[in-house]
N, C-alpha and C positions, 0 to 999 in steps of 0.2 A: 484632384481628387485623390485621395489616399486608397490604398488597397482595402483597408477596412470599412471605408465609406462605399466603395464600391460593392464589397459583400452583402453590406447592410441594405443597400439599394436594390440589388438584386434579390435579397431575401424577402423583401417587402413587395416584390412585383408579382403578378399572377404566375409567371413562369417559375420563379423563384419558389413559390409556396406550393407550387405543384411538385417540383423537384424534391423540395423538402419533404413532402408528403410521402413520395415513392421510396425515397432513401429510408425514411422513418419505418415504414411498413416493411420493407426488405429486412432492415436491421431487427425488428421485433420476429419475423419469421426466422431468421437465422439464430437468435437467442433462445428460441423455443426449442431448437433441435439439440438432443441429448448428446450428439457427437460434439457439436460446437461448444456446449458447456463443458464438457470433459476438457477440450482444448484450452479453454479459456482458464479453466482451473489450474489447469497444468502450466500454462503462462504465468499465472498469477503465482503460483508457488515458487516458480524459479526466480520471480522478481523479488519474492519474499526472502529467499534465500533457502529454501526448502531442501534444495538438491545439494546445496553444499554440505560436505562431510557424509552424504548418504544416509542421513538418518530417516528420511522420508516423512518426516513431522514438520508440517508447515510453521515457519517462524511466526509470531504475533506482529500484527501490524504496529503495535505501541509496545514498546518494552516496559517490563514491570519496572517499578520504581525501586531503585537501591539506594540503601542507607550508604552515605558517604562514609569512607574510612579512612585513616592514615596508615601507609604501610609500614611507617617506623614506630608506631604504637603497637605493642603486644600485651596482651592481659599478664598480670603477674600468675604464677603457678598456683594451684590451689593451696589454700593454707596461709599463704603470705598475704601481708596487708597491701592494699592498694597505694601505689605512691601520690602523692599530693600533685595537682596539676601545675604545670610550670607557666 
């Protein structure tokens, strides 16, 4: 019997369900505490890279889409015609 199978079997037992309920209620109580919420937010910001560079602003979870550009292509100066594509 694999480890995962043992976990599944325990979770389905009366003792396992009781343990899961106890842990769940404890986790919910901890999540309601403002101090714990602040700690969690701090860790989440660190994981997002908010403290890198000292900006203090949290990085977005998903980066904004950026148009791909070629570093070798530069626009012509104002007033000059655009060269034909190669």
